[in-house]
mmJSON file of the N, C-alpha and C atoms, coordinates in Angstrom:
{"data_MODEL":{"atom_site":{
"group_PDB":["ATOM","ATOM","ATOM","ATOM","ATOM","ATOM","ATOM","ATOM","ATOM","ATOM","ATOM","ATOM","ATOM","ATOM","ATOM","ATOM","ATOM","ATOM","ATOM","ATOM","ATOM","ATOM","ATOM","ATOM","ATOM","ATOM","ATOM","ATOM","ATOM","ATOM","ATOM","ATOM","ATOM","ATOM","ATOM","ATOM","ATOM","ATOM","ATOM","ATOM","ATOM","ATOM","ATOM","ATOM","ATOM","ATOM","ATOM","ATOM","ATOM","ATOM","ATOM","ATOM","ATOM","ATOM","ATOM","ATOM","ATOM","ATOM","ATOM","ATOM","ATOM","ATOM","ATOM"],
"id":[1,2,3,4,5,6,7,8,9,10,11,12,13,14,15,16,17,18,19,20,21,22,23,24,25,26,27,28,29,30,31,32,33,34,35,36,37,38,39,40,41,42,43,44,45,46,47,48,49,50,51,52,53,54,55,56,57,58,59,60,61,62,63],
"type_symbol":["N","C","C","N","C","C","N","C","C","N","C","C","N","C","C","N","C","C","N","C","C","N","C","C","N","C","C","N","C","C","N","C","C","N","C","C","N","C","C","N","C","C","N","C","C","N","C","C","N","C","C","N","C","C","N","C","C","N","C","C","N","C","C"],
"label_atom_id":["N","CA","C","N","CA","C","N","CA","C","N","CA","C","N","CA","C","N","CA","C","N","CA","C","N","CA","C","N","CA","C","N","CA","C","N","CA","C","N","CA","C","N","CA","C","N","CA","C","N","CA","C","N","CA","C","N","CA","C","N","CA","C","N","CA","C","N","CA","C","N","CA","C"],
"label_alt_id":[null,null,null,null,null,null,null,null,null,null,null,null,null,null,null,null,null,null,null,null,null,null,null,null,null,null,null,null,null,null,null,null,null,null,null,null,null,null,null,null,null,null,null,null,null,null,null,null,null,null,null,null,null,null,null,null,null,null,null,null,null,null,null],
"label_comp_id":["MET","MET","MET","GLY","GLY","GLY","GLN","GLN","GLN","GLY","GLY","GLY","GLN","GLN","GLN","PHE","PHE","PHE","GLY","GLY","GLY","ARG","ARG","ARG","ASP","ASP","ASP","LEU","LEU","LEU","LYS","LYS","LYS","LYS","LYS","LYS","CYS","CYS","CYS","MET","MET","MET","GLU","GLU","GLU","LEU","LEU","LEU","LYS","LYS","LYS","ARG","ARG","ARG","VAL","VAL","VAL","TYR","TYR","TYR","LEU","LEU","LEU"],
"label_asym_id":["A","A","A","A","A","A","A","A","A","A","A","A","A","A","A","A","A","A","A","A","A","A","A","A","A","A","A","A","A","A","A","A","A","A","A","A","A","A","A","A","A","A","A","A","A","A","A","A","A","A","A","A","A","A","A","A","A","A","A","A","A","A","A"],
"label_entity_id":["1","1","1","1","1","1","1","1","1","1","1","1","1","1","1","1","1","1","1","1","1","1","1","1","1","1","1","1","1","1","1","1","1","1","1","1","1","1","1","1","1","1","1","1","1","1","1","1","1","1","1","1","1","1","1","1","1","1","1","1","1","1","1"],
"label_seq_id":[1,1,1,2,2,2,3,3,3,4,4,4,5,5,5,6,6,6,7,7,7,8,8,8,9,9,9,10,10,10,11,11,11,12,12,12,13,13,13,14,14,14,15,15,15,16,16,16,17,17,17,18,18,18,19,19,19,20,20,20,21,21,21],
"pdbx_PDB_ins_code":[null,null,null,null,null,null,null,null,null,null,null,null,null,null,null,null,null,null,null,null,null,null,null,null,null,null,null,null,null,null,null,null,null,null,null,null,null,null,null,null,null,null,null,null,null,null,null,null,null,null,null,null,null,null,null,null,null,null,null,null,null,null,null],
"Cartn_x":[46.853,48.119,48.129,47.698,47.714,46.328,45.442,44.082,44.098,44.912,44.986,45.436,46.463,46.976,45.909,45.232,44.193,43.106,42.709,41.664,42.136,43.422,43.946,43.936,44.365,44.394,42.97,42.048,40.654,40.147,40.477,40.051,40.668,41.923,42.623,41.937,41.625,40.973,39.633,38.903,37.58,37.76,38.759,39.0,39.356,40.224,40.631,39.42,38.598,37.394,36.511,36.394,35.534,36.078,37.381,37.987,37.795,37.999,37.872,36.423,35.513,34.095,33.573],
"Cartn_y":[80.744,80.628,81.612,82.829,83.828,83.982,83.029,83.143,82.895,81.926,81.615,82.846,83.509,84.71,85.806,85.945,86.979,86.723,85.474,85.121,85.455,85.174,85.448,86.959,87.707,89.178,89.692,89.133,89.588,89.334,88.15,87.824,88.822,89.122,90.063,91.426,91.835,93.149,93.157,92.062,91.991,92.109,91.421,91.476,92.898,93.529,94.904,95.826,95.615,96.447,96.285,95.046,94.754,95.52,95.497,96.17,97.682,98.198,99.654,100.094,99.279,99.65,99.345],
"Cartn_z":[53.222,53.948,55.126,54.882,55.964,56.589,56.28,56.828,58.329,58.77,60.205,60.979,60.456,61.154,61.133,60.014,59.908,60.946,61.074,62.045,63.455,63.708,65.066,65.301,64.306,64.458,64.674,63.919,64.03,65.455,65.973,67.347,68.325,68.089,68.979,68.896,67.7,67.5,68.228,68.096,68.742,70.252,70.773,72.227,72.645,71.866,72.194,72.122,71.109,70.946,72.172,72.627,73.782,74.998,75.143,76.315,76.2,74.99,74.814,74.962,74.427,74.489,75.884],
"occupancy":[1.0,1.0,1.0,1.0,1.0,1.0,1.0,1.0,1.0,1.0,1.0,1.0,1.0,1.0,1.0,1.0,1.0,1.0,1.0,1.0,1.0,1.0,1.0,1.0,1.0,1.0,1.0,1.0,1.0,1.0,1.0,1.0,1.0,1.0,1.0,1.0,1.0,1.0,1.0,1.0,1.0,1.0,1.0,1.0,1.0,1.0,1.0,1.0,1.0,1.0,1.0,1.0,1.0,1.0,1.0,1.0,1.0,1.0,1.0,1.0,1.0,1.0,1.0],
"B_iso_or_equiv":[0.0,0.0,0.0,0.0,0.0,0.0,0.0,0.0,0.0,0.0,0.0,0.0,0.0,0.0,0.0,0.0,0.0,0.0,0.0,0.0,0.0,0.0,0.0,0.0,0.0,0.0,0.0,0.0,0.0,0.0,0.0,0.0,0.0,0.0,0.0,0.0,0.0,0.0,0.0,0.0,0.0,0.0,0.0,0.0,0.0,0.0,0.0,0.0,0.0,0.0,0.0,0.0,0.0,0.0,0.0,0.0,0.0,0.0,0.0,0.0,0.0,0.0,0.0],
"pdbx_formal_charge":[null,null,null,null,null,null,null,null,null,null,null,null,null,null,null,null,null,null,null,null,null,null,null,null,null,null,null,null,null,null,null,null,null,null,null,null,null,null,null,null,null,null,null,null,null,null,null,null,null,null,null,null,null,null,null,null,null,null,null,null,null,null,null],
"auth_seq_id":[1,1,1,2,2,2,3,3,3,4,4,4,5,5,5,6,6,6,7,7,7,8,8,8,9,9,9,10,10,10,11,11,11,12,12,12,13,13,13,14,14,14,15,15,15,16,16,16,17,17,17,18,18,18,19,19,19,20,20,20,21,21,21],
"auth_comp_id":["MET","MET","MET","GLY","GLY","GLY","GLN","GLN","GLN","GLY","GLY","GLY","GLN","GLN","GLN","PHE","PHE","PHE","GLY","GLY","GLY","ARG","ARG","ARG","ASP","ASP","ASP","LEU","LEU","LEU","LYS","LYS","LYS","LYS","LYS","LYS","CYS","CYS","CYS","MET","MET","MET","GLU","GLU","GLU","LEU","LEU","LEU","LYS","LYS","LYS","ARG","ARG","ARG","VAL","VAL","VAL","TYR","TYR","TYR","LEU","LEU","LEU"],
"auth_asym_id":["A","A","A","A","A","A","A","A","A","A","A","A","A","A","A","A","A","A","A","A","A","A","A","A","A","A","A","A","A","A","A","A","A","A","A","A","A","A","A","A","A","A","A","A","A","A","A","A","A","A","A","A","A","A","A","A","A","A","A","A","A","A","A"],
"auth_atom_id":["N","CA","C","N","CA","C","N","CA","C","N","CA","C","N","CA","C","N","CA","C","N","CA","C","N","CA","C","N","CA","C","N","CA","C","N","CA","C","N","CA","C","N","CA","C","N","CA","C","N","CA","C","N","CA","C","N","CA","C","N","CA","C","N","CA","C","N","CA","C","N","CA","C"],
"pdbx_PDB_model_num":[1,1,1,1,1,1,1,1,1,1,1,1,1,1,1,1,1,1,1,1,1,1,1,1,1,1,1,1,1,1,1,1,1,1,1,1,1,1,1,1,1,1,1,1,1,1,1,1,1,1,1,1,1,1,1,1,1,1,1,1,1,1,1]
}}}
């Protein structure tokens, strides 16, 4: 049920990581 949201958050985190790194 919350897997879709988790995936979206993970993508967001990856994007943020990319920007920070």
